[in-house]
VOLO-416974 format. One record per residue: residue in one letter; x negated, y negated, z of N, C-alpha, C in turn. Coordinates in Angstrom, 1 decimal. Layout:
BEGIN
+----+--------+--------+--------+--------+--------+--------+--------+--------+--------+
: aa :    n.u :    n.v :    n.w :   ca.u :   ca.v :   ca.w :    c.u :    c.v :    c.w :
+----+--------+--------+--------+--------+--------+--------+--------+--------+--------+
:  A :      X :      Y :      Z :      X :      Y :      Z :      X :      Y :      Z :
...
+----+--------+--------+--------+--------+--------+--------+--------+--------+--------+
***
This chain:
BEGIN
+----+--------+--------+--------+--------+--------+--------+--------+--------+--------+
: aa :    n.u :    n.v :    n.w :   ca.u :   ca.v :   ca.w :    c.u :    c.v :    c.w :
+----+--------+--------+--------+--------+--------+--------+--------+--------+--------+
:  X :   -0.8 :    1.2 :   -0.1 :   -0.2 :    0.0 :    0.2 :   -0.7 :   -1.5 :    0.1 :
:  X :   -0.2 :   -2.1 :   -0.4 :   -0.9 :   -3.3 :   -0.8 :   -1.2 :   -4.3 :    0.4 :
:  X :   -1.5 :   -4.9 :    0.6 :   -1.0 :   -5.8 :    1.8 :   -0.9 :   -7.4 :    1.3 :
:  X :   -1.9 :   -7.4 :    0.6 :   -1.3 :   -9.3 :    0.2 :   -0.8 :   -9.6 :   -1.5 :
:  X :    0.4 :   -9.2 :   -1.6 :    0.3 :   -9.1 :   -3.1 :    1.0 :  -10.5 :   -3.8 :
:  X :    0.9 :  -11.8 :   -2.7 :    0.9 :  -12.7 :   -3.1 :   -0.1 :  -13.3 :   -4.5 :
:  X :   -1.3 :  -12.9 :   -3.8 :   -2.3 :  -13.7 :   -4.5 :   -2.6 :  -13.3 :   -6.0 :
:  X :   -2.2 :  -12.1 :   -5.9 :   -2.1 :  -11.4 :   -7.1 :   -0.8 :  -11.9 :   -8.1 :
:  X :    0.4 :  -12.4 :   -7.4 :    1.4 :  -12.6 :   -8.3 :    1.2 :  -14.1 :   -8.8 :
:  X :    0.5 :  -14.4 :   -8.2 :   -0.1 :  -15.8 :   -8.0 :   -1.1 :  -15.6 :   -9.5 :
:  X :   -1.9 :  -15.2 :   -9.6 :   -3.0 :  -15.2 :  -10.7 :   -2.1 :  -14.7 :  -12.5 :
:  X :   -1.1 :  -13.6 :  -12.0 :   -0.5 :  -13.1 :  -13.0 :    0.6 :  -14.3 :  -13.9 :
:  X :    0.8 :  -15.0 :  -13.0 :    2.1 :  -16.1 :  -12.9 :    0.8 :  -17.3 :  -13.8 :
:  X :    0.1 :  -17.6 :  -13.6 :   -1.2 :  -18.6 :  -13.8 :   -1.4 :  -18.1 :  -15.3 :
:  X :   -1.8 :  -17.1 :  -15.3 :   -2.2 :  -16.4 :  -16.8 :   -1.0 :  -16.4 :  -17.6 :
:  X :   -0.1 :  -15.9 :  -17.2 :    1.3 :  -15.6 :  -18.3 :    1.7 :  -17.5 :  -18.6 :
:  X :    1.6 :  -18.3 :  -17.4 :    1.6 :  -19.8 :  -17.8 :    0.7 :  -20.0 :  -18.8 :
:  X :   -0.3 :  -19.8 :  -18.8 :   -1.4 :  -20.0 :  -19.8 :   -1.4 :  -19.7 :  -21.2 :
:  X :   -0.6 :  -18.6 :  -21.7 :   -0.8 :  -17.8 :  -22.6 :    0.5 :  -18.5 :  -23.3 :
:  X :    1.9 :  -19.3 :  -22.8 :    2.7 :  -20.2 :  -23.4 :    1.8 :  -20.8 :  -23.5 :
:  X :    1.6 :  -22.1 :  -23.1 :    0.9 :  -23.3 :  -23.5 :   -0.3 :  -23.3 :  -24.4 :
:  X :   -1.1 :  -22.2 :  -24.3 :   -2.1 :  -22.1 :  -25.2 :   -3.6 :  -22.5 :  -24.3 :
:  X :   -3.2 :  -22.8 :  -23.5 :   -4.3 :  -23.6 :  -22.6 :   -5.0 :  -23.0 :  -21.4 :
:  X :   -5.2 :  -23.3 :  -20.8 :   -5.6 :  -22.9 :  -19.8 :   -4.4 :  -23.3 :  -18.2 :
:  X :   -4.2 :  -23.0 :  -17.1 :   -3.7 :  -22.8 :  -16.2 :   -3.3 :  -24.4 :  -15.8 :
:  X :   -4.5 :  -24.8 :  -15.8 :   -4.7 :  -26.4 :  -15.5 :   -3.4 :  -27.6 :  -16.3 :
:  X :   -3.6 :  -26.8 :  -17.5 :   -2.9 :  -27.8 :  -18.6 :   -1.4 :  -27.9 :  -18.4 :
:  X :   -1.0 :  -26.8 :  -18.0 :    0.4 :  -26.4 :  -17.8 :    1.1 :  -27.3 :  -17.0 :
:  X :    0.1 :  -27.6 :  -16.0 :    0.7 :  -28.7 :  -15.2 :    1.4 :  -29.7 :  -15.2 :
:  X :    2.3 :  -30.3 :  -15.2 :    2.7 :  -32.4 :  -15.8 :    1.7 :  -32.7 :  -15.2 :
:  X :    1.6 :  -33.8 :  -15.9 :    0.9 :  -34.8 :  -15.4 :    1.3 :  -36.1 :  -15.3 :
:  X :    1.0 :  -37.0 :  -14.4 :    1.5 :  -38.3 :  -13.9 :    0.6 :  -39.4 :  -14.7 :
:  X :   -0.1 :  -38.6 :  -15.7 :   -1.3 :  -40.2 :  -16.1 :   -0.5 :  -40.2 :  -17.1 :
:  X :   -1.2 :  -41.1 :  -17.8 :   -0.3 :  -42.1 :  -19.1 :   -1.6 :  -41.2 :  -20.2 :
:  X :   -0.8 :  -40.4 :  -21.6 :   -1.7 :  -40.0 :  -22.1 :   -2.6 :  -40.8 :  -22.9 :
:  X :   -2.1 :  -41.9 :  -23.2 :   -3.0 :  -42.8 :  -23.7 :   -3.8 :  -43.6 :  -23.2 :
:  X :   -4.8 :  -43.1 :  -23.5 :   -6.7 :  -44.2 :  -22.6 :   -6.3 :  -45.4 :  -22.6 :
:  X :   -6.4 :  -46.0 :  -21.5 :   -6.3 :  -47.7 :  -21.9 :   -8.1 :  -47.9 :  -21.3 :
:  X :   -8.2 :  -49.1 :  -21.8 :   -9.8 :  -49.9 :  -21.9 :   -9.3 :  -51.2 :  -20.7 :
:  X :   -8.9 :  -51.3 :  -19.4 :   -8.6 :  -52.6 :  -19.6 :  -10.3 :  -53.8 :  -19.6 :
:  X :  -10.1 :  -55.0 :  -19.7 :  -11.1 :  -55.9 :  -19.9 :  -11.1 :  -56.8 :  -19.0 :
:  X :  -11.5 :  -57.2 :  -18.4 :  -11.5 :  -58.8 :  -17.3 :  -10.8 :  -59.8 :  -18.1 :
:  X :  -10.2 :  -60.7 :  -17.0 :   -9.4 :  -61.9 :  -18.0 :  -10.7 :  -62.7 :  -17.9 :
:  X :  -10.9 :  -63.6 :  -18.9 :  -12.0 :  -64.0 :  -19.1 :  -11.8 :  -65.7 :  -18.1 :
:  X :  -12.5 :  -66.0 :  -17.4 :  -12.4 :  -67.3 :  -16.2 :  -12.9 :  -68.6 :  -16.8 :
:  X :  -12.5 :  -69.5 :  -16.5 :  -13.5 :  -70.9 :  -16.9 :  -14.4 :  -70.6 :  -17.5 :
:  X :  -15.1 :  -70.0 :  -15.8 :  -16.5 :  -70.5 :  -16.5 :  -17.3 :  -69.3 :  -18.0 :
:  X :  -15.9 :  -68.0 :  -17.7 :  -16.6 :  -66.6 :  -18.7 :  -16.3 :  -67.2 :  -20.0 :
:  X :  -15.1 :  -68.3 :  -20.1 :  -14.8 :  -68.3 :  -21.7 :  -15.9 :  -69.3 :  -22.1 :
:  X :  -15.9 :  -69.3 :  -23.2 :  -16.4 :  -69.8 :  -24.3 :  -17.0 :  -71.3 :  -23.4 :
:  X :  -18.0 :  -71.6 :  -23.5 :  -18.7 :  -72.1 :  -22.3 :  -18.5 :  -74.1 :  -23.9 :
:  X :  -18.5 :  -75.0 :  -23.6 :  -17.9 :  -76.0 :  -23.5 :  -19.2 :  -76.4 :  -24.6 :
:  X :  -19.3 :  -77.1 :  -26.0 :  -20.3 :  -77.7 :  -26.8 :  -21.3 :  -78.3 :  -26.1 :
:  X :  -22.6 :  -78.4 :  -26.1 :  -23.1 :  -79.7 :  -25.4 :  -22.4 :  -80.9 :  -26.2 :
:  X :  -22.2 :  -82.0 :  -25.9 :  -21.5 :  -83.5 :  -26.2 :  -22.3 :  -84.2 :  -26.8 :
:  X :  -22.4 :  -83.8 :  -28.1 :  -23.3 :  -84.7 :  -29.2 :  -22.8 :  -86.3 :  -28.7 :
:  X :  -24.3 :  -86.9 :  -28.7 :  -24.3 :  -87.8 :  -28.5 :  -23.1 :  -88.9 :  -29.6 :
:  X :  -21.9 :  -89.4 :  -29.5 :  -21.1 :  -89.6 :  -30.5 :  -21.4 :  -91.3 :  -31.0 :
:  X :  -21.5 :  -91.6 :  -32.4 :  -21.7 :  -92.3 :  -33.2 :  -20.6 :  -93.4 :  -32.6 :
:  X :  -21.3 :  -95.0 :  -31.9 :  -20.3 :  -95.9 :  -31.7 :  -19.5 :  -96.0 :  -32.9 :
:  X :  -18.1 :  -96.6 :  -32.0 :  -17.2 :  -97.1 :  -33.0 :  -17.3 :  -98.2 :  -33.9 :
:  X :  -17.0 :  -98.3 :  -35.0 :  -17.5 :  -99.4 :  -36.1 :  -16.7 : -100.3 :  -35.4 :
:  X :  -17.3 : -101.4 :  -35.2 :  -16.5 : -102.6 :  -34.6 :  -15.5 : -103.2 :  -36.2 :
:  X :  -14.5 : -103.0 :  -35.8 :  -13.8 : -103.6 :  -36.4 :  -13.8 : -105.4 :  -36.9 :
:  X :  -14.2 : -105.3 :  -38.1 :  -14.0 : -107.3 :  -38.4 :  -12.7 : -107.7 :  -38.2 :
:  X :  -12.7 : -108.8 :  -37.7 :  -11.0 : -109.5 :  -37.6 :  -10.6 : -109.9 :  -38.9 :
:  X :   -9.7 : -109.5 :  -39.1 :   -8.6 : -110.1 :  -40.4 :   -9.1 : -111.5 :  -40.4 :
:  X :   -9.4 : -112.0 :  -41.7 :   -9.6 : -113.4 :  -42.4 :   -8.4 : -113.8 :  -42.0 :
:  X :   -8.1 : -114.8 :  -41.0 :   -7.3 : -116.2 :  -40.9 :   -6.4 : -116.8 :  -42.5 :
:  X :   -5.4 : -116.5 :  -42.4 :   -5.2 : -116.8 :  -43.6 :   -5.0 : -118.3 :  -44.1 :
:  X :   -5.8 : -118.9 :  -45.0 :   -6.1 : -120.3 :  -45.6 :   -4.6 : -120.6 :  -45.4 :
:  X :   -4.8 : -122.0 :  -44.5 :   -3.1 : -122.7 :  -44.0 :   -2.8 : -122.9 :  -46.4 :
:  X :   -1.5 : -122.9 :  -45.7 :   -0.9 : -123.5 :  -47.2 :   -1.3 : -125.0 :  -47.0 :
:  X :   -1.6 : -125.4 :  -48.7 :   -2.2 : -126.8 :  -48.9 :   -0.3 : -127.7 :  -48.4 :
:  X :   -1.0 : -129.2 :  -48.5 :    0.3 : -129.8 :  -48.0 :    0.5 : -129.5 :  -49.9 :
:  X :    2.2 : -130.2 :  -49.4 :    2.6 : -129.8 :  -51.2 :    2.2 : -131.5 :  -52.1 :
:  X :    2.4 : -131.5 :  -53.2 :    1.8 : -132.7 :  -54.0 :    2.6 : -133.7 :  -53.8 :
:  X :    2.0 : -135.1 :  -53.0 :    3.0 : -136.1 :  -53.1 :    2.6 : -137.0 :  -53.9 :
:  X :    3.5 : -138.0 :  -54.6 :    2.7 : -139.1 :  -55.7 :    4.1 : -140.3 :  -55.4 :
:  X :    3.7 : -141.3 :  -55.2 :    4.6 : -142.3 :  -55.5 :    5.8 : -142.2 :  -56.1 :
:  X :    5.3 : -142.1 :  -57.3 :    6.5 : -141.9 :  -58.2 :    7.4 : -140.3 :  -58.9 :
:  X :    6.9 : -139.5 :  -57.7 :    7.2 : -138.3 :  -57.7 :    6.6 : -138.0 :  -59.8 :
:  X :    7.8 : -137.1 :  -60.0 :    8.1 : -136.9 :  -61.2 :    8.5 : -137.5 :  -62.4 :
:  X :    8.8 : -139.1 :  -62.1 :    9.2 : -140.0 :  -63.0 :    8.3 : -140.9 :  -63.7 :
:  X :    8.6 : -139.8 :  -64.6 :    7.5 : -140.7 :  -65.6 :    7.4 : -142.1 :  -66.6 :
:  X :    8.8 : -142.2 :  -67.1 :    9.7 : -143.3 :  -67.0 :    8.5 : -144.6 :  -66.2 :
:  X :    8.4 : -144.2 :  -65.2 :    7.8 : -145.6 :  -64.5 :    6.4 : -145.7 :  -65.1 :
:  X :    5.9 : -144.7 :  -65.8 :    4.6 : -144.5 :  -65.9 :    4.5 : -145.5 :  -67.3 :
:  X :    5.7 : -146.1 :  -68.0 :    5.7 : -147.2 :  -69.6 :    4.6 : -148.4 :  -69.5 :
:  X :    4.7 : -149.1 :  -68.1 :    4.7 : -150.1 :  -68.1 :    2.8 : -150.0 :  -67.9 :
:  X :    2.2 : -148.6 :  -67.5 :    0.8 : -148.6 :  -67.0 :    0.0 : -149.0 :  -66.0 :
:  X :    1.5 : -148.5 :  -64.7 :    0.9 : -148.7 :  -63.6 :    1.9 : -147.3 :  -62.8 :
:  X :    1.2 : -146.0 :  -62.4 :    2.2 : -145.4 :  -61.7 :    1.6 : -143.9 :  -61.0 :
:  X :    2.2 : -143.5 :  -60.5 :    1.1 : -142.4 :  -59.7 :    2.2 : -140.7 :  -59.5 :
:  X :    2.0 : -140.7 :  -60.5 :    2.7 : -139.2 :  -60.8 :    2.2 : -137.4 :  -60.6 :
:  X :    2.9 : -136.9 :  -60.5 :    2.6 : -135.3 :  -60.3 :    3.0 : -134.9 :  -61.8 :
:  X :    1.7 : -133.9 :  -62.3 :    1.3 : -133.4 :  -63.7 :    1.1 : -132.2 :  -64.0 :
:  X :    1.3 : -131.7 :  -64.7 :    1.2 : -130.3 :  -65.4 :    0.6 : -130.1 :  -66.3 :
:  X :   -0.2 : -129.3 :  -67.0 :   -0.3 : -129.2 :  -68.7 :    1.0 : -129.2 :  -69.7 :
:  X :    0.8 : -130.0 :  -70.4 :    2.0 : -130.6 :  -71.5 :    2.7 : -131.4 :  -70.9 :
:  X :    2.6 : -132.2 :  -69.4 :    3.2 : -133.4 :  -69.2 :    3.0 : -134.0 :  -70.1 :
:  X :    4.1 : -135.2 :  -70.8 :    4.1 : -136.0 :  -71.9 :    5.1 : -137.3 :  -71.3 :
:  X :    4.3 : -138.8 :  -71.5 :    5.3 : -139.7 :  -71.4 :    4.9 : -140.8 :  -72.7 :
:  X :    5.7 : -141.6 :  -72.5 :    5.3 : -142.8 :  -73.0 :    5.0 : -143.7 :  -72.4 :
:  X :    4.1 : -144.8 :  -73.4 :    3.4 : -145.4 :  -72.8 :    3.7 : -147.2 :  -73.9 :
:  X :    4.4 : -148.2 :  -73.4 :    4.2 : -149.7 :  -74.0 :    2.9 : -149.7 :  -74.3 :
:  X :    2.6 : -149.9 :  -75.7 :    1.2 : -149.7 :  -76.2 :    1.1 : -151.2 :  -76.1 :
:  X :    1.2 : -152.2 :  -75.8 :    0.7 : -153.3 :  -75.1 :   -0.2 : -153.4 :  -73.8 :
:  X :   -0.1 : -152.2 :  -72.9 :   -0.6 : -152.1 :  -71.9 :   -1.9 : -150.8 :  -72.0 :
:  X :   -2.1 : -150.4 :  -73.5 :   -3.2 : -149.3 :  -73.4 :   -3.5 : -149.3 :  -74.9 :
:  X :   -3.7 : -150.8 :  -75.5 :   -4.7 : -151.1 :  -76.6 :   -4.0 : -150.8 :  -77.6 :
:  X :   -2.8 : -150.3 :  -77.8 :   -2.0 : -149.8 :  -78.5 :   -1.4 : -148.0 :  -78.7 :
:  X :   -2.2 : -148.2 :  -77.6 :   -1.9 : -146.4 :  -77.2 :   -0.1 : -146.3 :  -77.0 :
:  X :    0.5 : -145.2 :  -77.1 :    1.9 : -145.3 :  -76.9 :    2.2 : -144.1 :  -76.0 :
:  X :    1.5 : -143.1 :  -76.6 :    1.7 : -142.0 :  -75.7 :    0.4 : -141.1 :  -75.0 :
:  X :    0.7 : -140.7 :  -74.1 :   -0.1 : -139.8 :  -72.6 :    0.3 : -138.6 :  -72.4 :
:  X :   -0.3 : -137.4 :  -72.4 :   -0.2 : -136.2 :  -72.4 :   -1.1 : -135.4 :  -71.9 :
:  X :   -0.8 : -135.1 :  -70.7 :   -2.0 : -134.0 :  -70.0 :   -2.2 : -132.3 :  -70.9 :
:  X :   -3.4 : -132.5 :  -70.9 :   -4.0 : -131.3 :  -72.1 :   -4.9 : -130.5 :  -71.1 :
:  X :   -5.3 : -130.6 :  -69.9 :   -6.0 : -129.4 :  -68.8 :   -6.3 : -129.9 :  -67.7 :
:  X :   -6.0 : -129.0 :  -67.0 :   -6.0 : -129.5 :  -65.6 :   -7.2 : -128.0 :  -65.0 :
:  X :   -8.3 : -128.3 :  -64.4 :   -8.8 : -127.3 :  -63.7 :   -9.3 : -127.7 :  -62.2 :
:  X :  -10.2 : -126.9 :  -61.5 :  -10.3 : -127.4 :  -60.2 :  -11.5 : -128.7 :  -60.0 :
:  X :  -12.1 : -129.4 :  -60.9 :  -12.4 : -130.5 :  -61.0 :  -11.7 : -131.2 :  -61.3 :
:  X :  -11.1 : -131.6 :  -62.3 :  -10.2 : -132.8 :  -62.7 :   -9.1 : -132.4 :  -63.5 :
:  X :   -8.7 : -133.7 :  -64.1 :   -7.5 : -133.7 :  -65.5 :   -7.7 : -134.4 :  -66.8 :
:  X :   -7.3 : -133.5 :  -67.7 :   -7.8 : -133.8 :  -68.8 :   -6.8 : -134.4 :  -69.5 :
:  X :   -6.8 : -135.9 :  -70.3 :   -5.1 : -136.0 :  -71.3 :   -5.8 : -136.8 :  -72.5 :
:  X :   -4.6 : -136.8 :  -73.2 :   -5.1 : -137.6 :  -74.7 :   -3.7 : -138.7 :  -74.5 :
:  X :   -4.8 : -139.8 :  -74.9 :   -3.9 : -141.3 :  -75.4 :   -3.7 : -141.1 :  -76.6 :
:  X :   -2.7 : -141.4 :  -77.5 :   -2.2 : -141.4 :  -78.6 :   -1.7 : -142.7 :  -79.1 :
:  X :   -1.9 : -143.4 :  -80.3 :   -1.1 : -143.8 :  -80.5 :   -1.6 : -144.1 :  -82.4 :
:  X :   -0.7 : -145.1 :  -83.2 :   -1.0 : -145.1 :  -84.5 :   -2.2 : -145.3 :  -84.8 :
:  X :   -3.0 : -144.1 :  -85.8 :   -4.4 : -144.3 :  -86.0 :   -5.3 : -143.8 :  -85.3 :
:  X :   -4.7 : -143.5 :  -83.8 :   -6.0 : -143.5 :  -82.9 :   -6.0 : -142.4 :  -81.6 :
:  X :   -6.2 : -141.8 :  -81.3 :   -6.5 : -140.9 :  -80.4 :   -8.0 : -140.8 :  -79.5 :
:  X :   -7.6 : -140.8 :  -78.1 :   -8.6 : -140.8 :  -76.6 :   -8.5 : -139.6 :  -76.3 :
:  X :   -9.1 : -139.1 :  -76.1 :   -9.0 : -137.8 :  -74.8 :  -10.3 : -138.1 :  -73.7 :
:  X :   -9.7 : -138.0 :  -72.4 :  -10.2 : -139.0 :  -71.0 :  -10.5 : -137.2 :  -70.2 :
:  X :  -11.5 : -137.3 :  -69.7 :  -11.4 : -136.2 :  -68.7 :  -11.6 : -136.9 :  -67.2 :
:  X :  -11.2 : -137.4 :  -66.8 :  -10.8 : -137.4 :  -65.3 :  -11.3 : -136.9 :  -63.8 :
:  X :  -12.1 : -137.0 :  -63.2 :  -12.5 : -136.2 :  -62.0 :  -11.9 : -136.5 :  -60.8 :
:  X :  -11.8 : -135.7 :  -59.8 :  -11.1 : -135.8 :  -58.8 :  -11.8 : -137.2 :  -57.8 :
:  X :  -11.2 : -138.0 :  -57.2 :  -11.7 : -139.2 :  -56.8 :  -12.1 : -140.3 :  -57.4 :
:  X :  -12.7 : -139.8 :  -58.8 :  -13.1 : -141.2 :  -60.0 :  -11.8 : -141.7 :  -60.8 :
:  X :  -12.7 : -143.0 :  -61.1 :  -11.4 : -143.9 :  -62.2 :  -12.5 : -143.9 :  -63.7 :
:  X :  -11.5 : -144.1 :  -64.4 :  -12.2 : -145.0 :  -65.7 :  -11.2 : -145.8 :  -66.4 :
:  X :  -11.6 : -147.2 :  -67.2 :  -10.6 : -147.0 :  -67.7 :  -10.4 : -146.5 :  -69.4 :
:  X :   -9.4 : -146.2 :  -70.0 :   -9.1 : -145.3 :  -71.0 :   -8.4 : -146.6 :  -72.5 :
:  X :   -8.9 : -147.6 :  -73.2 :   -8.7 : -148.4 :  -74.2 :   -7.7 : -149.2 :  -73.2 :
:  X :   -8.5 : -149.8 :  -71.8 :   -8.1 : -151.0 :  -71.8 :   -6.8 : -150.6 :  -70.3 :
:  X :   -6.4 : -149.3 :  -70.0 :   -5.8 : -148.7 :  -69.1 :   -6.3 : -148.0 :  -68.2 :
:  X :   -6.6 : -148.5 :  -66.7 :   -7.1 : -147.5 :  -65.5 :   -6.6 : -146.1 :  -65.2 :
:  X :   -7.4 : -145.4 :  -65.3 :   -6.9 : -143.5 :  -65.2 :   -7.4 : -142.9 :  -64.0 :
:  X :   -6.9 : -142.5 :  -63.3 :   -7.7 : -142.0 :  -61.6 :   -6.6 : -140.4 :  -61.6 :
:  X :   -7.6 : -139.5 :  -61.2 :   -7.3 : -138.6 :  -60.3 :   -7.0 : -138.4 :  -59.1 :
:  X :   -5.7 : -138.0 :  -58.7 :   -6.6 : -138.0 :  -56.8 :   -6.5 : -136.4 :  -56.3 :
:  X :   -5.9 : -136.1 :  -56.9 :   -5.6 : -134.6 :  -56.4 :   -5.4 : -133.4 :  -56.9 :
:  X :   -5.8 : -132.3 :  -57.2 :   -5.8 : -131.3 :  -57.7 :   -5.1 : -130.2 :  -56.9 :
:  X :   -4.3 : -129.5 :  -57.4 :   -3.6 : -128.0 :  -56.9 :   -3.2 : -127.0 :  -58.1 :
:  X :   -4.2 : -126.2 :  -57.7 :   -3.9 : -124.8 :  -58.9 :   -3.8 : -125.4 :  -60.2 :
:  X :   -2.6 : -125.0 :  -61.1 :   -1.8 : -126.3 :  -62.2 :   -1.1 : -127.3 :  -62.0 :
:  X :   -1.6 : -128.1 :  -61.2 :   -0.7 : -129.3 :  -60.7 :   -1.5 : -130.5 :  -60.4 :
:  X :   -1.4 : -131.5 :  -60.6 :   -2.1 : -132.8 :  -60.6 :   -1.6 : -134.0 :  -59.9 :
:  X :   -2.0 : -134.7 :  -58.9 :   -1.3 : -136.3 :  -59.4 :   -2.6 : -137.3 :  -59.6 :
:  X :   -2.2 : -137.9 :  -60.7 :   -2.7 : -139.0 :  -61.8 :   -2.0 : -140.3 :  -61.1 :
:  X :   -3.2 : -141.6 :  -61.4 :   -3.0 : -142.7 :  -61.2 :   -2.9 : -143.1 :  -62.4 :
:  X :   -1.9 : -144.0 :  -63.1 :   -2.2 : -144.8 :  -63.9 :   -2.2 : -146.4 :  -63.4 :
:  X :   -3.2 : -147.3 :  -64.0 :   -3.0 : -148.6 :  -63.3 :   -4.4 : -148.8 :  -62.0 :
:  X :   -4.1 : -150.2 :  -61.5 :   -4.3 : -150.2 :  -60.8 :   -4.1 : -149.8 :  -58.9 :
+----+--------+--------+--------+--------+--------+--------+--------+--------+--------+
***
């Protein structure tokens, strides 16, 4: 008679189980571990994270030039007679003109010249033609200067763009 049948039964049972699973008896026991292996890496800390690059000396911000102040608007041209060119007929007026301005003169005040016409305006002065029967005088007056064209004093007071103030007479 056998005295301890339990160890034999246990060994047989383990053998039977291993034959069913195709492995040894330790494989037959259920596992509580996850079959997928996991590799854990430590979380990076602030010091372990990529170190901040050395700060390159930044070039100084270019100084912005202040925007130029807008040029003040010029005062509007003013003339004693404005654009009333008939005031010039007697040879004494101050008017605002542009290229093409033309008016009549009394021939007795300009040595027979009966027409005055502005032919050019530039930054330095004003050109004009004095015309009469059989005669033509072209005069260019500079700003601030004056001269006499066939007996008629002519002066350029001011030039602004394509306009000017001229004075005829004294």
